[in-house]
C-alpha positions as CSV (number, residue, x, y, z in Angstrom):
1,M,-14.9,71.1,136.7
2,K,-16.5,69.6,139.4
3,N,-18.2,70.6,143.0
4,K,-21.1,72.1,141.7
5,P,-23.5,74.0,143.5
6,K,-26.9,73.2,143.8
7,K,-29.6,74.1,141.2
8,A,-32.2,77.1,141.8
9,K,-35.7,75.7,142.5
10,T,-38.3,77.6,140.6
11,R,-39.1,78.9,137.1
12,K,-40.0,82.4,138.8
13,Y,-36.4,82.8,139.6
14,K,-35.4,82.5,136.6
15,K,-38.1,84.8,134.7
16,I,-37.5,87.5,137.2
17,I,-33.6,87.7,137.1
18,A,-33.6,87.8,133.3
19,S,-34.7,91.0,133.7
20,I,-31.1,91.9,135.6
21,L,-29.1,89.7,133.1
22,H,-30.4,91.6,129.7
23,I,-32.0,94.6,130.0
24,W,-30.3,95.9,133.2
25,L,-26.9,94.9,132.1
26,F,-25.0,98.3,132.8
27,V,-21.0,99.9,133.4
28,C,-21.4,99.9,137.4
29,L,-19.3,103.0,139.7
30,A,-17.1,101.8,142.0
31,I,-17.5,103.5,145.3
32,L,-15.2,102.9,148.7
33,I,-16.7,103.5,152.0
34,F,-15.0,101.9,155.2
35,G,-15.2,102.2,158.7
36,C,-17.8,104.2,159.5
37,D,-20.9,103.9,161.6
38,E,-24.5,103.5,159.4
39,S,-26.1,106.1,161.7
40,L,-23.4,108.5,160.3
41,Q,-24.4,107.7,156.7
42,T,-26.7,109.6,154.6
43,T,-30.0,107.8,154.2
44,S,-32.9,108.0,151.7
45,D,-34.7,109.1,154.6
46,D,-32.2,112.5,155.3
47,F,-32.0,113.5,151.6
48,D,-32.8,117.2,151.5
49,T,-35.0,117.4,148.3
50,A,-34.9,121.3,148.2
51,S,-30.9,121.5,147.4
52,V,-31.5,119.6,144.4
53,T,-33.7,120.6,140.8
54,P,-37.2,119.0,141.0
55,M,-36.4,116.7,137.9
56,Q,-33.4,115.4,140.8
57,A,-35.9,115.6,143.6
58,E,-38.3,113.4,141.4
59,A,-35.8,111.3,140.4
60,F,-34.8,110.2,144.3
61,R,-38.4,109.8,145.1
62,I,-39.1,107.5,142.5
63,I,-36.4,105.2,143.3
64,R,-37.1,105.6,147.2
65,D,-40.4,104.1,146.3
66,A,-39.2,101.6,144.1
67,L,-36.5,99.9,146.2
68,A,-39.7,99.4,148.5
69,D,-41.8,98.4,145.6
70,N,-44.3,95.3,146.0
71,D,-43.1,94.4,142.5
72,P,-39.8,92.3,143.2
73,V,-38.3,93.2,139.6
74,A,-39.3,97.2,140.7
75,R,-37.1,96.5,143.4
76,V,-34.2,95.3,141.3
77,N,-34.1,97.4,139.0
78,A,-34.1,100.4,141.5
79,I,-31.0,98.3,143.1
80,E,-29.4,98.3,139.4
81,V,-29.8,102.1,139.7
82,V,-28.6,103.1,142.8
83,V,-25.1,101.3,141.5
84,T,-25.2,102.5,137.8
85,A,-26.0,106.0,138.9
86,G,-23.9,105.6,142.1
87,Q,-26.5,107.1,144.5
88,I,-24.9,105.9,147.3
89,Q,-27.6,108.0,149.9
90,F,-30.1,105.0,149.2
91,M,-27.6,102.0,150.4
92,P,-29.0,102.0,153.8
93,Q,-32.2,100.9,152.3
94,V,-30.5,98.4,149.8
95,H,-28.9,96.9,152.8
96,K,-32.2,96.0,154.3
97,L,-33.1,94.3,150.9
98,L,-30.4,91.7,151.9
99,Q,-33.4,90.0,154.0
100,D,-36.1,90.4,151.3
101,E,-38.8,87.2,150.8
102,S,-37.3,87.9,147.2
103,A,-34.4,85.5,146.0
104,P,-33.6,87.9,143.0
105,V,-33.6,91.0,145.4
106,R,-31.2,89.6,147.8
107,F,-29.3,88.3,144.7
108,A,-29.0,92.2,143.3
109,A,-28.6,93.3,146.8
110,A,-25.4,91.2,147.0
111,L,-24.2,92.4,143.7
112,A,-25.1,96.4,144.8
113,V,-22.9,95.7,148.3
114,G,-19.8,93.9,145.9
115,D,-20.4,96.4,143.3
116,L,-20.1,100.1,145.7
117,K,-17.7,98.0,148.3
118,Y,-19.9,98.8,150.8
119,S,-18.1,97.2,153.5
120,L,-21.0,98.3,156.3
121,A,-23.2,95.3,155.6
122,K,-20.1,92.7,155.5
123,S,-22.4,91.1,158.5
124,S,-25.1,90.3,156.3
125,I,-23.5,89.3,153.2
126,N,-21.8,86.4,155.8
127,R,-25.3,85.5,157.0
128,L,-26.2,85.2,153.0
129,L,-23.1,83.0,152.3
130,K,-26.0,80.0,153.9
131,D,-28.7,81.3,151.9
132,K,-31.1,79.0,150.8
133,D,-30.8,79.9,147.0
134,T,-27.5,79.2,145.6
135,N,-27.7,82.3,142.8
136,V,-27.8,84.7,146.4
137,I,-24.6,82.3,147.4
138,V,-22.4,83.1,144.4
139,A,-23.3,86.8,144.3
140,A,-22.3,86.9,148.1
141,A,-19.2,85.2,147.7
142,Y,-18.5,88.1,144.6
143,A,-19.5,90.8,147.4
144,M,-17.1,89.2,149.8
145,G,-14.4,89.1,147.5
146,R,-14.6,92.7,146.7
147,L,-14.3,93.6,150.3
148,G,-11.3,92.3,150.3
149,F,-11.5,88.4,150.8
150,P,-10.6,87.4,147.5
151,E,-10.7,84.0,148.2
152,Y,-14.4,83.9,148.2
153,Y,-14.0,84.7,144.5
154,E,-13.8,81.0,143.9
155,V,-16.8,80.1,144.3
156,V,-17.7,82.0,141.6
157,R,-15.2,80.5,139.6
158,K,-16.7,77.0,140.4
159,A,-20.3,77.7,139.9
160,I,-19.6,78.7,136.1
161,D,-19.9,74.8,135.8
162,S,-22.8,74.6,137.2
163,D,-25.8,72.4,135.4
164,D,-28.1,75.3,136.2
165,Q,-28.0,77.3,133.5
166,T,-28.9,80.6,135.5
167,I,-26.4,80.1,138.2
168,R,-23.8,79.7,135.1
169,A,-24.8,82.7,133.6
170,N,-25.3,84.6,137.2
171,A,-21.4,83.2,137.5
172,A,-20.2,84.6,133.9
173,L,-21.5,88.0,134.7
174,M,-19.7,88.3,138.1
175,L,-16.6,87.3,136.9
176,G,-16.5,89.8,133.7
177,K,-17.4,92.5,136.8
178,I,-13.9,90.8,139.0
179,R,-12.0,92.1,135.8
180,D,-9.7,89.4,136.4
181,K,-8.3,87.9,133.0
182,S,-7.1,84.6,134.3
183,S,-11.0,84.0,134.0
184,L,-11.2,84.0,130.5
185,K,-10.5,80.9,130.2
186,L,-13.3,79.8,132.3
187,L,-15.7,81.8,130.3
188,K,-14.4,80.6,126.7
189,W,-15.1,77.5,128.4
190,A,-18.8,78.2,129.2
191,Q,-19.3,79.9,125.8
192,E,-18.4,76.9,123.8
193,D,-19.8,73.8,125.9
194,K,-22.8,72.1,124.4
195,N,-25.0,72.1,127.6
196,S,-24.6,76.2,127.8
197,S,-27.9,78.0,127.0
198,D,-27.7,80.9,124.5
199,K,-28.4,83.1,127.5
200,V,-25.0,81.5,128.9
201,R,-23.3,82.0,126.0
202,L,-24.0,85.9,125.5
203,Q,-23.7,86.3,128.7
204,A,-20.3,85.0,128.9
205,L,-19.1,86.7,125.7
206,E,-20.6,90.2,127.3
207,A,-18.0,89.3,130.4
208,R,-15.2,88.5,128.1
209,A,-15.6,91.8,126.0
210,R,-15.9,93.1,129.5
211,L,-12.2,91.8,130.4
212,G,-10.7,93.5,127.2
213,D,-10.6,89.9,125.1
214,E,-11.0,91.5,121.2
215,E,-11.2,88.2,120.1
216,V,-15.0,88.2,120.7
217,L,-15.5,91.4,118.1
218,H,-16.1,88.7,115.2
219,R,-18.3,86.7,117.3
220,L,-20.2,90.3,118.4
221,W,-20.5,91.3,114.7
222,A,-22.2,88.6,113.9
223,I,-24.7,88.8,116.5
224,V,-25.4,92.6,116.2
225,Y,-26.5,91.4,112.4
226,S,-28.8,88.4,113.4
227,G,-32.2,88.3,112.7
228,Y,-33.2,88.4,116.2
229,A,-34.3,92.0,117.4
230,D,-33.3,91.1,121.3
231,D,-29.7,89.2,120.0
232,R,-29.0,92.0,118.1
233,I,-29.2,94.5,121.6
234,M,-27.5,92.0,123.5
235,G,-24.8,92.1,121.1
236,I,-24.4,96.2,121.1
237,K,-25.0,95.7,124.9
238,A,-21.3,93.4,124.7
239,L,-19.8,96.1,121.9
240,G,-20.4,98.8,124.2
241,A,-18.8,96.6,127.0
242,L,-15.5,95.9,124.8
243,G,-15.3,99.9,124.0
244,T,-12.6,99.8,121.2
245,S,-12.8,101.9,118.2
246,K,-13.8,98.8,115.8
247,A,-16.7,98.2,118.0
248,R,-17.9,101.8,118.2
249,D,-17.4,101.6,114.4
250,I,-20.1,98.8,114.2
251,L,-22.6,100.3,116.8
252,V,-22.9,103.4,114.6
253,T,-24.0,101.0,111.6
254,K,-26.7,99.9,114.2
255,L,-28.4,103.5,114.0
256,D,-29.7,102.8,110.6
257,D,-31.5,99.2,112.1
258,N,-34.9,98.9,111.0
259,V,-36.3,98.1,114.6
260,L,-36.5,101.3,117.0
261,E,-35.5,99.4,120.0
262,V,-31.9,98.2,118.2
263,R,-31.6,101.6,117.1
264,L,-31.8,102.8,120.7
265,A,-29.5,100.6,122.3
266,A,-26.9,101.3,119.8
267,A,-27.3,105.4,121.0
268,E,-27.5,104.2,124.4
269,Q,-24.0,102.3,124.0
270,L,-22.3,105.0,121.8
271,G,-23.3,107.6,124.5
272,S,-21.2,105.5,127.1
273,L,-18.4,105.6,125.3
274,G,-18.4,109.6,124.6
275,D,-20.3,109.8,121.4
276,R,-23.4,111.7,120.8
277,T,-24.1,110.2,117.1
278,G,-26.6,108.8,118.4
279,E,-28.7,111.7,119.9
280,L,-30.4,112.3,116.1
281,E,-31.8,109.2,116.3
282,V,-33.8,109.7,119.6
283,L,-34.7,113.1,118.2
284,D,-36.4,111.5,115.8
285,I,-38.7,109.7,118.0
286,F,-40.1,112.7,119.4
287,D,-40.0,114.8,116.4
288,N,-41.8,112.1,114.7
289,N,-44.0,110.2,117.7
290,L,-42.3,107.0,116.4
291,T,-43.9,105.3,119.5
292,I,-47.2,106.3,118.7
293,G,-49.3,103.2,117.8
294,L,-47.0,101.1,119.8
295,D,-49.1,98.2,122.2
296,K,-48.6,99.1,125.7
297,Q,-45.7,96.5,126.1
298,A,-43.9,97.8,123.5
299,S,-44.3,101.5,124.2
300,E,-43.3,100.6,128.2
301,R,-39.5,98.9,126.8
302,A,-39.6,101.7,123.7
303,N,-39.4,104.0,126.3
304,V,-37.2,102.6,128.9
305,L,-34.7,102.4,125.9
306,I,-35.1,106.0,124.9
307,A,-34.9,107.2,128.9
308,L,-31.2,104.8,129.2
309,A,-29.8,106.9,126.1
310,I,-30.5,109.9,127.4
311,G,-28.7,108.7,130.4
312,Q,-25.4,108.4,128.0
313,I,-25.9,110.8,125.6
314,R,-27.0,113.6,128.2
315,T,-27.3,116.8,125.5
316,P,-29.6,119.2,126.4
317,A,-31.9,118.5,123.7
318,L,-32.6,115.2,124.8
319,I,-32.5,116.3,128.9
320,K,-35.5,118.5,128.5
321,Y,-37.7,115.4,127.7
322,L,-36.8,113.2,130.9
323,P,-39.2,115.3,133.0
324,R,-42.1,113.7,130.7
325,L,-40.8,110.0,131.2
326,L,-40.3,110.9,134.9
327,K,-43.9,111.0,134.8
328,N,-44.5,108.2,132.4
329,E,-47.6,105.8,133.7
330,S,-45.0,103.1,133.7
331,K,-43.0,102.5,136.8
332,F,-40.2,100.8,134.7
333,V,-40.0,103.8,132.6
334,R,-39.9,106.5,135.4
335,I,-37.2,104.1,137.1
336,A,-35.7,104.3,134.1
337,A,-35.8,108.1,133.6
338,A,-34.9,108.4,137.7
339,K,-31.0,106.8,136.2
340,A,-30.8,109.5,133.6
341,A,-31.9,112.2,135.7
342,F,-28.9,111.3,138.1
343,Q,-26.8,110.1,135.4
344,C,-27.3,113.3,133.5
345,K,-26.3,115.4,137.0
346,M,-23.5,113.1,137.2
347,R,-21.7,115.0,134.1
């Protein structure tokens, strides 16, 4: 494999983009928009909050504000919510973020344009094909492919051979999103290559799972019983992407994991498969105040996962806790709760 893209230049980029790959990896909703003037589209400023419940109106305000937040990680997470919760009314705001000063934000915005096939941003995406950051270029190529120009997918395929591990992992992510099984050979190569980092190997495994490659099941089974909780969570997310009955059976066993965050990840993925078995595990957290005593960082992470699990399980007994999470002191918990609120409305 030749023609390697140039390397990403900063450690800061890698630190921020990790949040996209390891925390905020979810199933994307494809919504088609063609041939209209952007001025005729519903925008975030035009949204009629009087026509929805107070919880939905609060979720709207949280995402609107997060898209304009000073913190690029908040902007990235908000863009992810727009995509996975299908909140197309925010796409004009996301469109503007294609010119953001932060490369991870431009990257996430380009993915959003591709995932939602937002053709109104085509000219802006074209300009990103010459971006100074290779990760953004690859994301723009992915978006062009999704907008009806599949020849640009070759840029994504070539990026899997990059020496830069962030570029390689992002290429694996996008190959899974493209859902072309001819990419399985590339993904297997990236997973097995001695130069691939653990991040790349895990992302390649998840992409293969998303493409329905059941050969990954044995490897994922080993990962979800790893001694490292973060690895177990990544394995759980990949099992959710695989979505087979065997994958579901393994997920059920992780509801008994000794780490709270792992149990929550399993409950969320089961919920995404239409299985509400994890509801009792989430309710137990509220009934027995299991987050009491956690330090600030651990509490924030747990509450994010609680919100994400509620958004997938969507039972009345859990939804009643969302207003509390929407008021959490952490903006990242609020963003996750807003996503859950949108998903509960979609039910």
